[in-house]
C-alpha positions as CSV (number, residue, x, y, z in Angstrom):
1,X,221.0,314.3,71.3
2,X,222.5,311.0,70.6
3,X,222.0,307.7,72.0
4,X,225.6,308.0,73.7
5,X,225.1,311.3,75.5
6,X,221.7,310.0,76.9
7,X,223.4,307.2,78.6
8,X,226.2,309.2,79.7
9,X,223.7,311.7,81.1
10,X,221.9,309.1,82.9
11,X,225.0,307.3,84.4
12,X,225.0,307.1,88.3
13,X,228.1,309.1,88.2
14,X,227.6,311.5,85.8
15,X,226.1,314.4,87.7
16,X,228.3,313.8,91.2
17,X,231.3,313.6,89.4
18,X,229.9,316.8,87.7
19,X,229.3,319.0,90.8
20,X,232.5,317.7,92.0
21,X,234.3,319.2,88.9
22,X,232.4,322.4,89.3
23,X,233.1,322.8,93.1
24,X,237.2,322.8,92.1
25,X,236.9,324.9,89.2
26,X,234.9,327.3,91.3
27,X,237.7,326.9,94.2
28,X,240.2,327.6,91.5
29,X,238.8,330.5,90.3
30,X,238.1,332.0,93.8
31,X,241.9,330.9,95.0
32,X,244.2,330.2,92.4
33,X,246.5,328.3,94.0
34,X,243.8,326.0,95.0
35,X,244.8,322.7,93.0
36,X,248.7,323.8,93.7
37,X,250.5,320.4,94.9
38,X,254.4,320.7,96.1
39,X,257.2,318.5,97.7
40,X,258.4,319.0,100.9
41,X,260.6,316.5,102.8
42,X,260.0,314.3,100.2
43,X,256.0,314.5,101.4
44,X,253.0,315.7,99.3
45,X,251.2,318.7,100.3
46,X,248.2,321.0,99.0
47,X,244.5,321.6,99.3
48,X,243.9,318.0,97.2
49,X,245.6,315.9,99.1
50,X,244.1,317.6,102.2
51,X,240.7,316.7,100.7
52,X,241.9,313.2,100.5
53,X,243.4,312.7,104.2
54,X,240.4,314.7,105.7
55,X,237.9,312.5,103.6
56,X,239.2,309.4,104.7
57,X,237.6,309.2,108.0
58,X,234.3,309.6,106.3
59,X,234.9,307.3,103.8
60,X,235.5,304.4,106.0
61,X,232.1,305.1,107.6
62,X,230.0,305.8,104.7
63,X,231.4,302.3,103.1
64,X,229.9,300.3,106.6
65,X,226.7,302.6,106.0
66,X,226.7,301.7,102.7
67,X,226.2,297.9,103.3
68,X,223.8,298.7,106.4
69,X,221.5,300.6,104.0
70,X,221.8,298.1,101.5
71,X,220.1,295.7,103.7
72,X,216.9,298.1,104.1
73,X,218.7,299.5,107.4
74,X,220.3,302.6,109.2
75,X,222.9,303.1,111.5
76,X,222.9,306.3,113.3
77,X,225.5,305.4,116.1
78,X,228.9,305.6,113.8
79,X,229.5,309.1,115.3
80,X,229.6,307.5,119.1
81,X,231.5,304.3,118.0
82,X,234.2,306.8,116.7
83,X,234.2,308.6,120.0
84,X,234.3,305.3,122.2
85,X,237.5,303.8,120.0
86,X,239.3,306.7,120.1
87,X,238.7,307.3,124.1
88,X,239.7,303.9,124.5
89,X,242.9,303.7,122.5
90,X,244.2,307.2,123.8
91,X,243.1,306.1,127.2
92,X,245.2,303.0,127.1
93,X,248.2,305.1,125.4
94,X,248.3,307.9,128.1
95,X,248.2,305.6,130.7
96,X,251.1,303.7,129.1
97,X,255.0,304.2,130.4
98,X,256.1,304.6,126.9
99,X,253.9,305.8,124.3
100,X,255.9,305.4,121.4
101,X,256.1,301.7,122.1
102,X,254.6,299.5,118.9
103,X,253.1,297.1,121.0
104,X,251.2,299.4,123.5
105,X,249.8,301.3,120.4
106,X,248.8,298.1,118.8
107,X,247.2,296.7,122.0
108,X,245.2,299.8,122.5
109,X,243.9,299.5,118.9
110,X,243.2,295.9,119.5
111,X,241.5,296.6,122.7
112,X,239.5,299.6,121.2
113,X,238.3,297.6,117.7
114,X,237.3,294.8,120.2
115,X,234.8,297.0,121.8
116,X,233.7,298.6,118.7
117,X,232.9,295.3,117.5
118,X,230.6,294.3,120.7
119,X,228.9,297.5,119.8
120,X,228.2,296.8,116.4
121,X,227.6,292.8,117.6
122,X,224.6,294.9,119.9
123,X,223.4,297.1,116.8
124,X,222.9,293.9,115.0
125,X,221.2,291.9,117.6
126,X,218.6,294.2,118.3
127,X,217.9,294.7,114.8
128,X,218.2,291.1,113.3
129,X,217.5,289.0,116.5
130,X,214.9,291.1,118.4
131,X,213.4,292.8,115.4
132,X,213.6,296.5,116.5
133,X,213.2,299.2,113.7
134,X,217.2,300.2,112.8
135,X,216.4,303.6,113.1
136,X,215.6,303.3,117.1
137,X,218.1,300.2,117.5
138,X,220.9,302.5,116.4
139,X,219.6,305.7,118.0
140,X,220.0,304.0,121.4
141,X,223.4,303.6,120.9
142,X,224.0,307.0,119.6
143,X,222.7,308.6,122.6
144,X,224.1,306.3,125.0
145,X,227.5,305.7,123.4
146,X,228.4,309.5,123.8
147,X,227.6,309.2,127.4
148,X,229.7,305.8,127.4
149,X,232.5,308.1,125.6
150,X,232.2,310.8,128.4
151,X,232.7,308.0,130.8
152,X,235.8,306.4,129.4
153,X,237.2,310.1,129.4
154,X,235.8,311.1,132.8
155,X,234.5,314.2,131.1
156,X,237.8,315.7,130.1
157,X,239.7,315.4,126.7
158,X,242.7,313.0,127.0
159,X,246.2,314.0,125.2
160,X,248.6,311.9,124.1
161,X,252.1,312.2,122.2
162,X,252.3,308.8,120.8
163,X,254.0,309.1,117.1
164,X,253.1,305.8,116.2
165,X,249.3,306.6,117.0
166,X,250.1,310.3,115.4
167,X,250.7,308.6,112.1
168,X,247.5,307.0,111.8
169,X,246.0,310.3,110.7
170,X,249.5,312.6,110.0
171,X,251.5,310.3,109.2
172,X,252.9,309.5,105.1
173,X,254.0,306.6,102.8
174,X,255.1,306.4,99.4
175,X,254.5,310.4,99.9
176,X,251.1,310.3,100.3
177,X,249.1,310.7,104.0
178,X,249.0,307.2,105.5
179,X,245.1,307.8,106.1
180,X,244.5,307.7,102.2
181,X,246.0,304.2,102.0
182,X,244.0,303.1,104.8
183,X,240.8,303.9,103.2
184,X,241.7,303.0,99.9
185,X,242.8,299.4,101.3
186,X,239.4,299.2,103.4
187,X,237.3,300.1,100.6
188,X,239.8,297.4,97.9
189,X,239.1,295.0,101.1
190,X,234.9,295.4,100.8
191,X,234.9,295.5,97.0
192,X,236.4,292.4,96.7
193,X,234.5,290.5,99.4
194,X,231.2,292.0,98.0
195,X,232.1,292.0,94.0
196,X,234.4,289.3,93.6
197,X,231.8,286.5,96.0
198,X,228.5,286.2,96.2
199,X,228.3,288.2,99.2
200,X,227.3,291.5,97.5
201,X,224.2,289.9,95.8
202,X,223.2,288.2,99.5
203,X,223.4,291.8,101.0
204,X,221.3,293.0,98.1
205,X,218.8,290.6,97.9
206,X,218.2,290.6,101.5
207,X,217.8,294.6,101.1
208,X,215.6,294.2,98.2
209,X,213.4,291.7,99.8
210,X,214.1,289.9,103.1
211,X,211.3,287.8,103.4
212,X,212.1,286.5,99.7
213,X,215.7,285.9,100.5
214,X,214.9,283.8,103.8
215,X,212.5,281.7,101.9
216,X,215.3,280.9,99.2
217,X,217.6,279.6,101.4
218,X,219.5,282.8,102.6
219,X,220.1,283.4,106.3
220,X,218.6,287.1,106.2
221,X,219.6,287.7,109.9
222,X,222.9,286.6,110.0
223,X,223.5,288.8,107.1
224,X,222.3,292.0,108.8
225,X,223.7,291.1,111.8
226,X,227.0,291.2,109.8
227,X,227.0,294.5,107.8
228,X,225.9,296.3,111.2
229,X,229.5,294.8,112.7
230,X,231.0,295.6,109.8
231,X,229.9,298.8,110.1
232,X,231.1,299.6,113.4
233,X,234.3,298.4,112.4
234,X,235.2,300.9,110.1
235,X,233.6,303.4,112.7
236,X,236.4,302.5,114.9
237,X,239.2,302.8,112.7
238,X,237.7,306.2,111.6
239,X,237.8,307.0,115.3
240,X,241.5,306.0,115.4
241,X,242.2,308.6,112.6
242,X,239.9,311.4,113.7
243,X,241.6,311.1,117.3
244,X,245.2,310.6,115.6
245,X,244.8,313.6,114.0
246,X,244.7,316.1,117.0
247,X,246.6,313.5,119.4
248,X,243.5,313.7,121.9
249,X,240.3,312.1,122.4
250,X,237.1,314.0,123.1
251,X,234.3,312.0,123.9
252,X,231.9,314.7,123.2
253,X,232.8,316.2,119.8
254,X,234.7,313.1,118.1
255,X,232.9,311.9,115.1
256,X,229.8,314.4,115.9
257,X,227.1,314.1,113.1
258,X,229.3,312.1,110.6
259,X,226.6,309.9,110.6
260,X,224.6,312.3,108.9
261,X,227.8,313.1,106.2
262,X,228.0,309.3,105.6
263,X,224.3,309.2,105.1
264,X,224.7,311.9,102.5
265,X,227.5,310.4,101.1
266,X,225.6,306.8,100.3
267,X,222.5,308.6,98.7
268,X,224.8,311.1,96.8
269,X,226.5,307.9,95.8
270,X,223.2,306.2,94.3
271,X,222.7,303.6,96.6
272,X,218.9,303.9,97.6
273,X,217.6,304.3,101.3
274,X,215.2,301.6,100.9
275,X,217.8,299.0,100.4
276,X,218.6,296.6,97.5
277,X,221.5,297.7,95.0
278,X,224.7,299.5,96.4
279,X,227.3,301.2,94.7
280,X,230.9,301.6,96.7
281,X,232.6,303.7,94.1
282,X,229.5,306.1,94.4
283,X,230.0,306.4,97.9
284,X,233.4,307.2,97.8
285,X,232.6,310.0,95.3
286,X,230.0,311.4,97.6
287,X,232.7,311.5,100.6
288,X,235.1,313.9,98.4
289,X,232.1,315.7,97.5
290,X,231.0,316.5,100.8
291,X,234.9,316.9,102.4
292,X,235.3,319.4,99.1
293,X,232.2,321.4,99.9
294,X,233.2,321.4,103.8
295,X,237.1,322.8,102.3
296,X,234.8,325.0,100.1
297,X,233.2,326.9,102.8
298,X,236.4,327.4,104.6
299,X,238.6,328.6,101.7
300,X,235.7,331.3,101.0
301,X,235.2,332.1,104.7
302,X,231.8,331.4,104.7
303,X,230.5,332.6,108.5
304,X,229.7,329.7,110.5
305,X,226.0,330.5,110.9
306,X,225.5,330.3,107.4
307,X,228.2,327.1,106.3
308,X,225.9,324.4,107.1
309,X,222.7,326.3,105.4
310,X,225.4,326.3,102.6
311,X,225.8,322.6,102.8
312,X,222.6,321.5,102.9
313,X,221.6,323.7,99.9
314,X,224.3,322.2,97.8
315,X,223.6,318.8,98.8
316,X,219.6,319.1,98.2
317,X,220.8,320.4,94.7
318,X,223.3,317.3,94.3
319,X,220.7,315.0,95.0
320,X,217.9,316.5,92.9
321,X,220.1,317.3,89.5
322,X,220.8,313.0,90.0
323,X,217.2,312.4,90.3
324,X,216.0,310.8,86.9
325,X,212.4,311.8,87.9
326,X,213.4,315.5,88.7
327,X,215.3,315.6,85.4
328,X,212.7,314.5,83.2
329,X,210.2,316.9,84.8
330,X,212.9,319.6,84.7
331,X,213.3,318.7,80.6
332,X,209.7,318.2,80.0
333,X,208.8,322.1,81.4
334,X,212.3,323.0,79.1
335,X,210.2,321.9,75.9
336,X,207.1,322.8,76.6
337,X,203.5,320.7,77.1
338,X,202.8,319.4,74.0
339,X,199.6,320.4,72.3
340,X,196.7,317.6,72.7
341,X,196.3,314.9,69.7
342,X,194.0,316.0,66.6
343,X,191.8,313.6,66.4
344,X,191.6,311.9,62.5
345,X,188.8,312.5,60.4
346,X,187.5,309.1,60.8
347,X,187.6,309.4,64.2
348,X,185.3,312.9,64.2
349,X,182.9,311.2,61.8
350,X,182.6,308.4,64.6
351,X,182.0,311.3,67.1
352,X,179.2,313.1,65.6
353,X,175.7,312.1,67.0
354,X,173.4,310.6,64.8
């Protein structure tokens, strides 16, 4: 195998892209019209467009999760943050005399985003100031946040009829769903801040060795605080999309288990859970893989009882085939165990006892 082929196989995005292509091909074989796209009323429709639209909330959550994980932390509260932000926005709009008023909708979004930022700041203080382990600190809000969302909705599903708010999840711009552009804009913004400035390198240094970065003059606590706030902001926008898709807020089910899908997307994209270097492009690709897998489950009529098991098996396979250690071990088995080296005649003479 040539060096160019080896470098391509060892590229961190090769195997995720290969898995995504295999899933698309398998779906096309199972349902020939899977990749077909049509134009209706000036808008593009089709399964590929639906995959992009439905993956937008997960991409947003996963982008924030990437920054948190790169500092060596974890944020289990993003699902609850989605539910809280969506519930607050829908509650405010539902009580407005004119739900289609743009001022009303933007006020609702600003209020919900402000609450989400406060929740992110809460996580940041617990982790960076008080020193609680990230998994415990965010688990607190993960559990309590669901209760808070239920309090906001009073245990009911809040339904609204607001065209501007619905556009966040179902609207179109330049023939494509608006949600795609929102996720793309967030990705470009985060990429610009982390790759065009020193912020990304600082975040990675904090995740690589927090004490060493502190001794180098980096205020590690502030960086950790910042990434949890950014993660909460991304989760809030994702919550707006989730509730806008169904024009209702369900404090119990909105964003349920999205934190696990986000973590999987980050890991599939090549970012280590131990912290350090992160890959935003890989995270986006991981989110697309997870959403394509979900669409595949529905398209192939796999029963709900086995759907989660099917997804787990595929995700494990993706993680294994892109792990260099696993591929190296598998390739050694394929070539067989090499025979032990034959000692040279001089070495044999030296080993003969006198």
